[in-house]
C-alpha positions, 0 to 999 in steps of 0.5 A: 603745317598745312601741306601747301608748302607755305610753312603756315600753321592752323590753330590745331597745329599750334595747339599740338605744338604748344599744348594749349587748347584750340579753344584758348588759342581761338579766344586769344585770336578773336580778342586780337591778341594773336591775329592770324597771318592769313586765311586758307581758301577754306577760311581757316586761320593760319599762323607763321613761326613768329606767331608761334613765338608770340603765342609762347609770350602770350601764354607766359604773360597770362600765366603771370596774370596780366590782363588781355589789354596789357598783353595786347599792348606788349604784343603790339609793341606799344609797351615793353614787357618791363613797363607792364611788369612794373605796373603789375608789380605795383598792383600786386603789392596793393593786393597783397597789402589788402590781403594782409590787412584782411588776414589780420582783421579776421585773425583779430575777429576770431581771437576777440570773438567779435560780433558782426558790428564789431567786425565792421568797425574793426575792418573800417579802422584797419583799412584807414590810410596813414594820413587818416590814422594821423588825422584821428590822433591830431584831432585828439591832441588838438582837442586836448590842448585847445586854448591851454597855451600855458601847458607844457609844450613838451607834453604837446610835442610828445603827443603830437609826435605819437604817430600810429604808423602801422606797417603794410604787413600788420600782425593781428596784434598790431591791428588789434592795438590800432583798433583799441587805440582809435576807439580810446582816443575817440572816447569822450570820457578819455578825452575829458580826462586827458583835457582835465590833466592838461588843464591841471598842468597849465594851471600849475605852470608859472611863466618861468617853468621850463619846457619839459618840467612835467616830463622831468617830474615823472622821471624824477618820481620813477628815480626816487621811488625806484631808489627807495624801493631798492633800499627797502624804504616802507611807504609809511616810514619817516624816510618815505616822507623825506623822499616825498619832500624831495619829489614834491618840494612845495607841491600839495600832496593831496593834489598830487595824490588826486591826479596820480589816482585818476583813472586817466593815468591808467588809460594814458599808460595804455595809450602809450602801450598801444601806440608802441605796439602799432608802431612795432616797438617794445612798449616803454616800462609803465613803472607800475611799482614805482607809482604804487609806492608813491601813491602809498607814501602819499596816502600815509603822509596825508593820514599822519 
């Protein structure tokens, strides 16, 4: 305290009481965060006990990384500590999300040994909002089904509901999967293959075919081929021909073989796998063995 009996403190005395540097206290005073109570005859800034308590509050708020404008409002009573803290939490959450995406992108770049161009694209795709990711998928679905009103609506609904819902804290694997997924659905070749598959589906469906029949076919394929494999039925055996008859009915084996051999089938399986990874789910089984058995059986049937 100064020795005039007022109990007021100089900046130097505040510094000794708090451990803060004179320079810091003077700066906060200059910025209006800690205004002096008065000045001495010699022009020195003087502070009281309330100023000392205020200084401790300012120090705490600054240690929590609040800006001087927010600190000034709290000290002035314009905003409560709780209000400023809530705003700061929201800002920190946004920064943390951005840092997590940055970390995931850099991890993926390191794993892929990406070029500068690939890194730029990856960073752009990874930072898309949920709405922007949704628009990429929606655009892909709309182009695939445009004008094909007779296509199985269950297929359209399943693809429309395939949302790339990447979390705020993505793993490098999820970032990598989303980048690959975005590249895949924007690839003209893949879009053309998907369009062709849906055109086949639309051409095959009569007016009385129920919704979901296409999905039922693949489910039935997995069931019948799985059972045949479990029983040790060889794809080239007469028993395999009976399994195909049960699966295809009056369908053309050559047409079914052409579609199952399409490279699009592999990419569709990859599309489903990538979507599951992005959404943090276990990918559904690809049933590779069952499809391979049916392909072998169809080839054997057509070669008889």
